C-alpha positions in Angstrom: -33.8 -58.8 -5.7 -30.6 -57.5 -7.1 -29.4 -54.2 -5.7 -28.7 -51.8 -8.6 -25.1 -50.6 -9.0 -24.4 -47.1 -7.9 -24.4 -44.6 -10.7 -21.9 -41.8 -11.4 -18.2 -41.7 -11.0 -16.5 -43.3 -8.0 -16.0 -41.0 -5.1 -12.5 -39.9 -4.3 -11.0 -41.1 -1.0 -11.2 -38.5 1.8 -8.1 -36.3 2.4 -6.0 -37.2 5.4 -6.1 -34.8 8.4 -4.4 -31.5 7.7 -0.7 -31.2 8.8 1.0 -27.8 8.7 3.2 -27.8 5.6 6.4 -27.1 7.4 5.8 -30.2 9.6 5.1 -32.3 6.6 8.3 -31.1 4.9 10.3 -31.8 8.0 8.9 -35.3 8.1 9.7 -35.8 4.5 13.3 -34.8 5.1 13.9 -36.8 8.3 12.0 -40.0 7.4 12.9 -40.2 3.7 15.3 -37.8 2.2 18.0 -37.8 4.8 18.3 -41.7 5.0 18.4 -41.9 1.2 21.2 -39.3 0.9 23.1 -40.9 3.7 22.9 -44.3 1.9 23.5 -43.3 -1.7 25.7 -40.2 -1.2 27.6 -40.5 2.0 29.8 -37.5 2.7 27.8 -35.2 0.5 27.6 -31.8 2.2 24.2 -30.0 1.8 21.5 -27.9 3.4 17.9 -29.0 3.5 15.2 -26.4 4.0 11.7 -25.3 3.2 11.9 -21.7 2.2 10.7 -19.5 -0.7 7.2 -19.2 -2.0 4.2 -20.8 -0.2 1.8 -20.0 2.6 3.4 -22.6 4.8 6.8 -20.8 4.8 5.1 -17.9 6.6 3.0 -20.2 8.8 -0.3 -19.3 7.3 -1.3 -22.5 5.5 -4.6 -24.2 6.4 -6.6 -27.0 4.9 -7.6 -24.7 2.1 -4.0 -24.5 1.1 -3.9 -28.2 0.1 -5.6 -27.7 -3.2 -2.5 -26.5 -5.1 1.2 -25.9 -4.7 1.3 -27.4 -1.2 2.5 -30.6 0.3 5.7 -32.5 1.4 8.4 -30.5 -0.4 11.7 -28.9 0.3 15.0 -27.6 -1.2 18.4 -29.1 -1.1 21.3 -26.7 -1.4 24.7 -28.1 -2.6 27.9 -26.4 -3.4 27.9 -25.2 -7.1 30.3 -27.9 -8.2 28.4 -30.6 -6.3 25.1 -29.4 -7.8 26.6 -29.9 -11.3 28.1 -33.2 -10.4 25.4 -34.8 -8.3 22.2 -32.8 -8.8 20.6 -35.0 -11.5 21.5 -38.2 -9.7 20.0 -36.9 -6.4 16.7 -36.0 -8.2 16.5 -39.4 -9.9 17.3 -41.2 -6.7 14.5 -39.5 -4.9 12.1 -40.1 -7.8 12.9 -43.8 -7.7 12.9 -44.4 -3.9 10.9 -41.8 -2.1 7.8 -43.3 -0.4 4.5 -42.6 -2.0 3.1 -40.9 1.2 4.3 -39.0 4.2 1.8 -38.6 7.1 -0.9 -39.8 4.8 -0.2 -37.1 2.2 1.1 -38.1 -1.3 4.6 -37.1 -2.3 3.6 -37.2 -6.0 2.6 -34.0 -7.9 0.8 -33.4 -11.1 1.2 -30.2 -13.1 -1.5 -28.8 -15.3 0.6 -29.0 -18.5 -0.5 -25.5 -19.3 2.4 -22.9 -19.2 -0.2 -20.2 -18.4 -1.3 -22.2 -15.3 1.9 -23.6 -13.7 0.4 -24.7 -10.4 0.7 -28.3 -9.3 -1.6 -30.6 -7.3 -1.0 -33.7 -5.2 -2.3 -37.0 -6.6 -1.8 -40.6 -5.5 1.7 -41.9 -6.3 1.9 -44.5 -9.1 2.3 -48.1 -7.8 5.1 -48.9 -10.2 6.7 -45.8 -11.4 8.8 -42.8 -10.3 7.5 -40.2 -7.9 7.2 -36.8 -9.4 8.4 -35.1 -6.2 9.1 -31.6 -5.2 12.5 -32.0 -3.6 14.5 -29.5 -5.7 18.3 -29.3 -5.9 20.1 -25.9 -6.1 23.3 -24.1 -5.4 22.7 -21.2 -3.0 24.2 -18.4 -5.1 22.1 -19.5 -8.1 18.9 -19.8 -6.0 19.4 -16.3 -4.6 20.1 -14.8 -8.0 16.9 -16.3 -9.4 14.8 -15.1 -6.5 16.3 -11.7 -5.7 18.2 -10.8 -8.9 21.8 -11.5 -10.2 23.6 -9.4 -7.6 22.1 -11.6 -4.9 24.5 -14.4 -5.9 27.2 -12.7 -3.9 25.0 -12.5 -0.8 25.7 -16.2 -0.1 29.0 -14.9 1.2 28.6 -11.1 1.8 25.9 -8.7 3.0 23.9 -6.5 0.5 24.9 -2.9 0.2 22.4 -0.1 1.1 21.1 0.4 -2.4 20.7 -3.4 -2.8 18.4 -3.4 0.2 16.2 -0.8 -1.4 15.6 -3.0 -4.4 14.4 -6.0 -2.3 10.6 -6.5 -1.7 9.9 -7.5 1.8 7.8 -10.5 0.7 10.9 -12.0 -0.9 13.0 -11.3 2.2 10.3 -12.9 4.3 10.3 -16.0 2.1 14.1 -16.4 2.4 14.3 -15.8 6.1 11.1 -17.6 7.0 10.3 -21.3 6.8 12.7 -23.7 8.3 16.1 -25.2 7.8 16.2 -28.9 8.7 20.0 -29.4 8.2 22.9 -27.2 7.2 26.1 -29.1 6.9 28.1 -26.3 5.2 26.5 -23.6 7.2 26.3 -21.2 4.3 22.5 -21.1 4.1 22.1 -20.3 7.8 24.7 -17.6 7.5 23.0 -16.0 4.5 19.6 -16.1 6.3 21.2 -14.3 9.2 22.7 -11.6 7.0 19.2 -10.9 5.4 17.3 -11.4 8.7 16.7 -7.6 9.0 17.9 -4.4 7.5 21.1 -2.8 8.7 20.4 0.1 11.1 21.1 2.9 8.6 18.8 1.3 6.0 16.1 0.7 8.7 16.2 4.4 9.8 15.9 5.6 6.2 12.9 3.3 5.5 11.2 4.4 8.7 11.7 8.1 7.6 10.2 7.2 4.2 7.2 5.5 5.7 6.5 8.5 7.9 6.8 10.7 4.8 4.1 8.7 3.0 1.8 9.3 5.9 2.6 13.0 5.9 1.7 13.3 2.3 -1.9 12.3 2.7 -2.9 12.8 6.3 -4.7 16.1 5.6 -6.6 14.7 2.6 -9.1 12.9 4.7 -10.5 16.1 6.1 -10.3 18.0 2.8 -12.2 15.2 1.0 -14.9 15.3 3.6 -15.1 19.0 3.5 -15.7 18.8 -0.2 -18.5 16.4 0.3 -16.5 13.4 -1.1 -17.2 10.7 1.5 -16.0 7.9 -0.8 -12.7 9.7 -1.4 -12.3 10.3 2.3 -12.9 6.6 3.0 -10.4 5.7 0.3 -7.6 7.9 1.6 -8.4 6.6 5.1 -7.8 3.1 3.9 -4.5 4.1 2.3 -3.4 5.7 5.6 -4.4 2.6 7.5 -2.3 0.5 5.2 0.7 2.9 5.6 0.3 2.9 9.4 0.3 -0.9 9.3 3.5 -1.0 7.2 5.0 1.5 9.6 4.2 -1.0 12.5 6.0 -3.7 10.7 9.1 -1.5 10.3 8.8 -0.4 13.9 8.6 -4.1 15.1 11.5 -5.1 12.8 9.4 -7.6 10.9 9.1 -8.0 7.1 5.7 -7.3 5.8 4.2 -10.0 3.5 2.1 -9.2 0.4 -1.6 -8.5 0.5 -3.0 -11.9 1.1 -1.2 -12.3 4.5 -0.7 -8.7 5.4 -3.5 -8.4 7.9 -2.8 -11.9 9.3 0.9 -11.0 9.9 0.0 -7.6 11.4 -2.2 -9.3 13.9 0.9 -11.2 15.2 2.9 -8.0 15.8 3.5 -6.6 19.3 2.1 -3.1 18.7 0.7 -0.4 20.9 -2.6 -1.7 22.3 -4.5 1.3 20.9 -3.3 0.9 17.3 -5.3 -2.0 15.8 -8.6 -1.0 17.4 -8.1 2.6 16.1 -7.3 1.3 12.6 -10.4 -0.9 12.5 -12.6 1.9 13.9 -11.3 4.4 11.3 -12.2 2.0 8.5 -15.7 1.5 9.9 -16.3 5.1 10.9 -19.8 6.3 10.1 -19.0 10.0 9.7 -16.0 12.4 9.0 -15.6 13.4 12.7 -15.4 9.8 13.9 -13.0 8.9 11.0 -10.7 11.8 12.0 -10.8 10.9 15.7 -9.9 7.3 15.1 -7.1 8.1 12.7 -5.6 10.5 15.2 -5.7 7.8 17.8 -3.8 5.6 15.4 -1.3 8.3 14.6 -0.7 8.9 18.3 -0.2 5.2 19.0 2.4 5.0 16.1 4.1 8.2 17.5 4.4 6.6 21.0 5.9 3.5 19.4 8.4 5.7 17.5 9.5 7.4 20.7 9.9 4.1 22.5 12.6 3.1 19.8 14.8 6.0 21.0 16.1 6.6 17.5 15.5 10.3 17.7 14.8 12.7 20.5 11.2 12.5 21.9 8.7 14.0 19.5 5.3 15.3 20.7 2.8 12.5 19.8 -0.3 14.7 20.1 -2.7 15.6 17.3 -2.8 19.1 16.0 -4.4 21.3 13.3 -3.1 21.1 9.8 -1.7 24.6 9.5 -4.6 27.1 9.2 -7.1 24.5 8.2 -9.6 22.7 10.6 -8.3 19.2 10.1 -6.6 17.3 12.9 -3.4 15.5 11.9 -0.1 14.4 13.4 2.2 16.3 11.0 4.1 13.1 10.3 6.7 15.0 8.4 8.2 15.9 11.8 9.1 12.2 12.3 10.4 11.8 8.8 12.8 14.7 9.1 14.0 13.7 12.6 14.7 10.2 11.4 16.4 11.2 8.2 18.7 13.5 10.1 20.1 10.4 11.9 21.0 8.7 8.6 24.7 9.1 8.0 25.3 6.5 5.3 26.4 8.4 2.2 24.3 6.4 -0.2 21.1 7.2 1.8 21.7 10.5 3.5 20.7 12.7 0.6 18.3 10.4 -1.2 14.7 11.5 -1.8 12.3 9.9 0.8 10.9 7.3 -1.6 12.3 4.3 0.2 12.4 0.7 -0.8 10.6 -0.5 -3.9 7.5 -1.9 -2.1 7.0 1.4 -0.3 6.1 3.0 -3.6 5.0 0.0 -5.8 2.8 -2.9 -5.2 2.4 -4.4 -8.7 3.2 -8.1 -8.4 4.3 -8.1 -12.0 6.8 -5.3 -11.3 8.0 -6.8 -8.0 8.8 -10.0 -9.9 11.5 -8.2 -12.0 14.6 -7.6 -9.9 16.4 -5.8 -12.7 13.7 -3.3 -13.2 13.5 -2.7 -9.5 17.2 -2.0 -9.2 17.1 0.3 -12.2 14.3 2.3 -10.6 16.3 2.5 -7.3 19.3 3.8 -9.2 17.2 6.3 -11.2 15.6 7.7 -8.0 19.0 8.1 -6.5 20.2 10.1 -9.4 17.4 12.7 -8.8 18.0 15.5 -6.4 16.0 15.5 -3.1 13.8 18.2 -4.6 13.1 16.1 -7.8 
């Protein structure tokens, strides 16, 4: 008897074992891109890296990440003149001669063709056609200007100024200083990454003061909401304070905070006071106002101890206390904000209002993607008096 043919579309081949994206990009460079460049463009000076957007740059990619905008990809940075002279030829060389797979993963990408949906997906490379790869060619000043705004073009050779730093979202700084550099013949990419690795001390002190100020502005609201019978409002303010305490922990640890998707994952990697994370989790899960206040105060005190350990100011009492004449227990975080800002001597920062960097007061992705608007906001805030 004849066995009936299977019905339905043919099943897709199983995906290969997951490989962290940075490892995949390194293999692409070492096994394919470097030999091709050495053969076709001997003497060409360049840097090869995997930086910029992508979960793999921050080390958070998993098998789930493979469904879009992930795979063996990297950037090549040439001098501006070499980019104009050789960029197209390098891209065409790689399209014609890259292998169709690296570590079992395709090097060929397919876009959606929809400008409203610009993501790309891996698909099998054509047997007899060019590979639509994601090895992009840039000059470093142009790449920085595109990602961080036009003034950033100069940061390939010089450090940002204090107000420049305030207009830079930490996510973008993490993307530029994270990832991996596989080769840097000219050395300019490595030098620029070192310049932007962390804030200058005066900027750092100012941002710490601004973060403490955010906490000071709302720490009494939890008790007042509860007293008014607004448990939902109290829980919401608690969540805001937890987020601000976590952002303070990033600043204290000298680590850039990523955006929301990886914020908690990156926080878990910080070396913080042992009491901080348990207190934050307990505050969010607290069943009643008294427990919520107790756990928040434990978190405040852990953050205060971490501040004192930095030695940036004289020691400040980390103990909880009443909020003026009201029965709410708080830290009075404004004490830390004032003490830190008194140590800021940079003229551009000394008399600024304690609003801080753009992502201390704004978290709209659409806004943070507009460097010009961010710089205009920083300049406008600086034109205001400290009293507003």
